[in-house]
MINURO-633080 format. One record per residue (C-alpha): residue number from 1; x, y, z. Coordinates in Angstrom, 1 decimal. Last residue first. Layout:
BEGIN
@seq: NUM	xx: X	yy: Y	zz: Z
...
//
This chain:
BEGIN
@seq: 177	xx: 10.1	yy: -25.4	zz: -9.2
@seq: 176	xx: 6.9	yy: -24.4	zz: -11.0
@seq: 175	xx: 6.8	yy: -20.8	zz: -12.1
@seq: 174	xx: 3.7	yy: -19.0	zz: -11.0
@seq: 173	xx: 5.0	yy: -16.8	zz: -8.2
@seq: 172	xx: 8.2	yy: -16.0	zz: -10.1
@seq: 171	xx: 6.1	yy: -15.1	zz: -13.3
@seq: 170	xx: 4.0	yy: -12.7	zz: -11.2
@seq: 169	xx: 7.1	yy: -10.9	zz: -10.0
@seq: 168	xx: 8.6	yy: -10.8	zz: -13.5
@seq: 167	xx: 5.4	yy: -9.3	zz: -14.9
@seq: 166	xx: 5.5	yy: -6.6	zz: -12.2
@seq: 165	xx: 9.2	yy: -5.7	zz: -12.8
@seq: 164	xx: 8.8	yy: -5.7	zz: -16.6
@seq: 163	xx: 5.8	yy: -3.4	zz: -16.4
@seq: 162	xx: 7.7	yy: -1.1	zz: -14.1
@seq: 161	xx: 10.5	yy: -0.8	zz: -16.6
@seq: 160	xx: 8.1	yy: -0.4	zz: -19.6
@seq: 159	xx: 6.6	yy: 2.6	zz: -17.9
@seq: 158	xx: 3.1	yy: 3.7	zz: -16.9
@seq: 157	xx: 1.7	yy: 0.5	zz: -15.4
@seq: 156	xx: -1.9	yy: -0.6	zz: -15.6
@seq: 155	xx: -2.7	yy: -3.7	zz: -13.5
@seq: 154	xx: -6.0	yy: -4.7	zz: -15.0
@seq: 153	xx: -8.2	yy: -6.9	zz: -12.8
@seq: 152	xx: -11.1	yy: -8.8	zz: -14.4
@seq: 151	xx: -13.8	yy: -11.1	zz: -12.9
@seq: 150	xx: -14.0	yy: -9.4	zz: -9.5
@seq: 149	xx: -17.3	yy: -10.4	zz: -7.9
@seq: 148	xx: -16.6	yy: -13.6	zz: -5.9
@seq: 147	xx: -13.3	yy: -13.2	zz: -4.1
@seq: 146	xx: -11.2	yy: -15.7	zz: -2.2
@seq: 145	xx: -8.3	yy: -16.6	zz: -4.5
@seq: 144	xx: -8.3	yy: -13.0	zz: -5.6
@seq: 143	xx: -7.3	yy: -11.9	zz: -2.1
@seq: 142	xx: -4.1	yy: -14.0	zz: -1.8
@seq: 141	xx: -2.9	yy: -13.5	zz: -5.4
@seq: 140	xx: -3.5	yy: -9.7	zz: -5.3
@seq: 139	xx: -1.9	yy: -9.5	zz: -1.8
@seq: 138	xx: 1.4	yy: -11.1	zz: -2.8
@seq: 137	xx: 1.4	yy: -9.2	zz: -6.1
@seq: 136	xx: 1.0	yy: -5.9	zz: -4.3
@seq: 135	xx: 3.9	yy: -6.2	zz: -1.8
@seq: 134	xx: 6.4	yy: -7.7	zz: -4.2
@seq: 133	xx: 5.5	yy: -5.2	zz: -7.0
@seq: 132	xx: 5.7	yy: -2.2	zz: -4.7
@seq: 131	xx: 9.1	yy: -3.3	zz: -3.4
@seq: 130	xx: 10.3	yy: -3.9	zz: -7.0
@seq: 129	xx: 9.0	yy: -0.5	zz: -8.1
@seq: 128	xx: 11.2	yy: 1.3	zz: -5.6
@seq: 127	xx: 8.9	yy: 3.6	zz: -3.5
@seq: 126	xx: 9.1	yy: 7.1	zz: -4.9
@seq: 125	xx: 6.1	yy: 8.6	zz: -3.1
@seq: 124	xx: 5.3	yy: 10.8	zz: -6.1
@seq: 123	xx: 5.2	yy: 7.9	zz: -8.5
@seq: 122	xx: 6.0	yy: 4.3	zz: -7.4
@seq: 121	xx: 3.7	yy: 4.3	zz: -4.3
@seq: 120	xx: 1.1	yy: 1.8	zz: -5.6
@seq: 119	xx: 1.7	yy: 0.3	zz: -9.1
@seq: 118	xx: -1.6	yy: 1.2	zz: -10.9
@seq: 117	xx: -5.0	yy: -0.3	zz: -10.5
@seq: 116	xx: -7.9	yy: -1.2	zz: -13.0
@seq: 115	xx: -11.1	yy: -2.8	zz: -12.0
@seq: 114	xx: -13.8	yy: -5.1	zz: -13.5
@seq: 113	xx: -16.6	yy: -7.0	zz: -11.7
@seq: 112	xx: -17.3	yy: -4.6	zz: -8.9
@seq: 111	xx: -19.8	yy: -6.1	zz: -6.5
@seq: 110	xx: -19.2	yy: -3.6	zz: -3.7
@seq: 109	xx: -17.9	yy: -6.3	zz: -1.4
@seq: 108	xx: -15.5	yy: -7.4	zz: -4.1
@seq: 107	xx: -14.2	yy: -3.9	zz: -4.6
@seq: 106	xx: -13.8	yy: -3.5	zz: -0.8
@seq: 105	xx: -11.8	yy: -6.7	zz: -0.6
@seq: 104	xx: -9.6	yy: -5.6	zz: -3.5
@seq: 103	xx: -8.9	yy: -2.2	zz: -1.9
@seq: 102	xx: -8.4	yy: -3.8	zz: 1.5
@seq: 101	xx: -5.7	yy: -6.2	zz: 0.2
@seq: 100	xx: -3.9	yy: -3.5	zz: -1.8
@seq: 99	xx: -3.9	yy: -1.0	zz: 1.0
@seq: 98	xx: -2.6	yy: -3.5	zz: 3.5
@seq: 97	xx: 0.2	yy: -4.6	zz: 1.2
@seq: 96	xx: 1.1	yy: -1.0	zz: 0.3
@seq: 95	xx: 1.1	yy: -0.1	zz: 4.0
@seq: 94	xx: 3.5	yy: -3.1	zz: 4.7
@seq: 93	xx: 5.8	yy: -2.2	zz: 1.7
@seq: 92	xx: 6.0	yy: 1.3	zz: 3.2
@seq: 91	xx: 4.3	yy: 4.5	zz: 2.2
@seq: 90	xx: 6.0	yy: 7.8	zz: 2.6
@seq: 89	xx: 3.8	yy: 10.7	zz: 1.5
@seq: 88	xx: 4.6	yy: 12.6	zz: 4.7
@seq: 87	xx: 0.9	yy: 13.5	zz: 4.9
@seq: 86	xx: 0.1	yy: 9.9	zz: 5.7
@seq: 85	xx: 0.4	yy: 6.9	zz: 3.4
@seq: 84	xx: -1.3	yy: 3.8	zz: 2.0
@seq: 83	xx: -4.9	yy: 5.0	zz: 2.0
@seq: 82	xx: -6.8	yy: 3.3	zz: -0.9
@seq: 81	xx: -9.0	yy: 5.6	zz: -3.0
@seq: 80	xx: -11.6	yy: 3.6	zz: -4.8
@seq: 79	xx: -13.0	yy: 5.4	zz: -7.9
@seq: 78	xx: -16.4	yy: 4.4	zz: -9.1
@seq: 77	xx: -18.7	yy: 3.9	zz: -12.1
@seq: 76	xx: -16.6	yy: 4.4	zz: -15.2
@seq: 75	xx: -16.7	yy: 6.7	zz: -18.2
@seq: 74	xx: -14.6	yy: 9.4	zz: -16.5
@seq: 73	xx: -16.3	yy: 12.7	zz: -16.1
@seq: 72	xx: -16.7	yy: 12.4	zz: -12.3
@seq: 71	xx: -15.8	yy: 8.9	zz: -11.2
@seq: 70	xx: -18.0	yy: 8.7	zz: -8.1
@seq: 69	xx: -16.2	yy: 8.2	zz: -4.8
@seq: 68	xx: -15.3	yy: 5.3	zz: -2.5
@seq: 67	xx: -12.8	yy: 5.9	zz: 0.3
@seq: 66	xx: -10.8	yy: 2.9	zz: 1.5
@seq: 65	xx: -9.0	yy: 2.4	zz: 4.8
@seq: 64	xx: -5.6	yy: 0.8	zz: 4.9
@seq: 63	xx: -3.8	yy: 3.6	zz: 6.7
@seq: 62	xx: -6.4	yy: 5.6	zz: 8.7
@seq: 61	xx: -8.8	yy: 8.1	zz: 7.1
@seq: 60	xx: -9.0	yy: 11.9	zz: 7.3
@seq: 59	xx: -11.1	yy: 12.0	zz: 5.4
@seq: 58	xx: -14.5	yy: 11.3	zz: 3.8
@seq: 57	xx: -15.1	yy: 14.9	zz: 2.7
@seq: 56	xx: -11.6	yy: 14.7	zz: 1.0
@seq: 55	xx: -12.9	yy: 12.1	zz: -1.5
@seq: 54	xx: -15.9	yy: 14.1	zz: -2.7
@seq: 53	xx: -13.7	yy: 17.2	zz: -3.0
@seq: 52	xx: -11.2	yy: 15.2	zz: -5.0
@seq: 51	xx: -13.8	yy: 13.8	zz: -7.4
@seq: 50	xx: -15.3	yy: 17.2	zz: -7.8
@seq: 49	xx: -12.1	yy: 18.5	zz: -9.4
@seq: 48	xx: -12.9	yy: 16.8	zz: -12.8
@seq: 47	xx: -12.6	yy: 13.3	zz: -14.0
@seq: 46	xx: -9.9	yy: 13.8	zz: -16.6
@seq: 45	xx: -7.6	yy: 16.2	zz: -14.6
@seq: 44	xx: -8.5	yy: 14.2	zz: -11.4
@seq: 43	xx: -7.4	yy: 11.0	zz: -12.9
@seq: 42	xx: -4.0	yy: 12.5	zz: -14.0
@seq: 41	xx: -3.6	yy: 14.0	zz: -10.5
@seq: 40	xx: -4.3	yy: 10.7	zz: -8.8
@seq: 39	xx: -1.8	yy: 8.8	zz: -11.1
@seq: 38	xx: 1.0	yy: 11.4	zz: -10.5
@seq: 37	xx: 0.2	yy: 12.2	zz: -6.9
@seq: 36	xx: -1.7	yy: 15.2	zz: -5.9
@seq: 35	xx: -5.2	yy: 14.0	zz: -5.1
@seq: 34	xx: -6.1	yy: 15.1	zz: -1.6
@seq: 33	xx: -7.4	yy: 12.1	zz: 0.4
@seq: 32	xx: -6.4	yy: 13.3	zz: 3.9
@seq: 31	xx: -4.8	yy: 10.0	zz: 4.7
@seq: 30	xx: -2.9	yy: 9.8	zz: 1.5
@seq: 29	xx: -4.1	yy: 7.8	zz: -1.5
@seq: 28	xx: -3.2	yy: 4.9	zz: -3.8
@seq: 27	xx: -5.6	yy: 4.3	zz: -6.6
@seq: 26	xx: -8.3	yy: 1.9	zz: -7.6
@seq: 25	xx: -10.3	yy: 2.4	zz: -10.8
@seq: 24	xx: -13.8	yy: 1.1	zz: -11.3
@seq: 23	xx: -16.2	yy: -0.4	zz: -13.8
@seq: 22	xx: -13.6	yy: -1.0	zz: -16.4
@seq: 21	xx: -12.8	yy: 0.2	zz: -19.9
@seq: 20	xx: -9.3	yy: 1.7	zz: -19.3
@seq: 19	xx: -8.4	yy: 5.2	zz: -20.4
@seq: 18	xx: -7.7	yy: 6.6	zz: -16.9
@seq: 17	xx: -5.2	yy: 3.9	zz: -16.3
@seq: 16	xx: -3.0	yy: 5.1	zz: -19.1
@seq: 15	xx: -0.8	yy: 2.3	zz: -20.5
@seq: 14	xx: 1.5	yy: -0.6	zz: -20.0
@seq: 13	xx: -0.2	yy: -3.9	zz: -19.2
@seq: 12	xx: -0.8	yy: -6.7	zz: -16.7
@seq: 11	xx: -4.1	yy: -8.3	zz: -17.3
@seq: 10	xx: -5.4	yy: -10.6	zz: -14.5
@seq: 9	xx: -8.5	yy: -12.7	zz: -15.2
@seq: 8	xx: -10.3	yy: -13.5	zz: -12.0
@seq: 7	xx: -12.3	yy: -16.6	zz: -11.0
@seq: 6	xx: -9.4	yy: -18.0	zz: -9.0
@seq: 5	xx: -6.2	yy: -16.3	zz: -10.4
@seq: 4	xx: -6.0	yy: -16.3	zz: -14.1
@seq: 3	xx: -3.1	yy: -15.0	zz: -16.2
@seq: 2	xx: -2.5	yy: -12.3	zz: -18.8
@seq: 1	xx: 0.7	yy: -10.5	zz: -19.9
//
């Protein structure tokens, strides 16, 4: 599914986030920035362990803060780690909203033109995908209406079920009543 919000093309797709041709990847993080979740671990395996060390040197961070690291061996420029949970690995819809908003604002501030993000909290943290979609879609729309740099945002989802939930959430927001 593709749509346009402000100056940004949104592409919602099923796939592997670490294989996207973008400038940066955004991912959900814990406050100590160790990379143990499903998406973070997959990125670390392809990027190399240095990315985790680089992130952890910036911690601990508070909920909503963003750590920016190199991308290691990945063919992209940066990885933005959005803190949405503490060591309990229990994000909430509110922390996902804050993390999504701050991540996109930081990407815009850094001049990033293309970025890929996953569904926050649906892996290791086990947030129901519908809750993640509602929280993220709301912030994606609000922030992208006021950004200048981000021209493409890929929302890369690992299962068909999560893909369907996210596309339905976007469709609800853009269906005229």
